[in-house]
C-alpha positions, 0 to 999 in steps of 0.5 A: 500500500502506498503512503498516500493511501495509508495516510488516507486510510489512517485519517478516515478510520480515525474519524469514522464510527464504522471503520470497517466500512472504509474502502479506498481504491487507488488508480494511477493514470496520466493525470496522477493518482486518484484515491476513491474513498467509500465510507458508511453513509453515517460517516459522510458528514464526519469525512466531509465536515462543515462546509467541506472543511475536513475534506478540503484539509484531507485533500491538501495534506494528500497533495503534500504527501503526493508532492513528497513522492513526485505525484499529483494526488486527488481524492474522490469521495463516493456517494454511499449506497442509500444516501438521501442526496441521490445518485449520479452527482459524483464528480468526474476527473475534470473537476466540473460540477454536473449541471444537475448538482446542487451548489451546496459548498459541502459537496466533495468535488475534485478541484483542479489544483496545482502544486503552487496553489497547495503551497500558497494555501499552506502558507496562508496566502 
């Protein structure tokens, strides 16, 4: 298991009430590393956080872990089975929202962020 996947698993299992339901798949393609996270539906709020703050923080640290290993790391959070939000709203790799998606700020969309953006974010610029 790669460091980025180990880090994500450790953090999410520590947050989750159902750590046995945490599943992470790791794929590598020309765009970099994509970690796809699946958690129990009752744990979604903990993983995403208020206004998406927890998910954003996890993504930021994952990008830093990726930079250490010369890889671009993105996180996609899967919509759990039986979710009240409905299916078909998961983001694609381009970072664009589907036209049917509500504009709630807590949605876990993959952003197209550069390494420079991450470093500025860490410096608080």
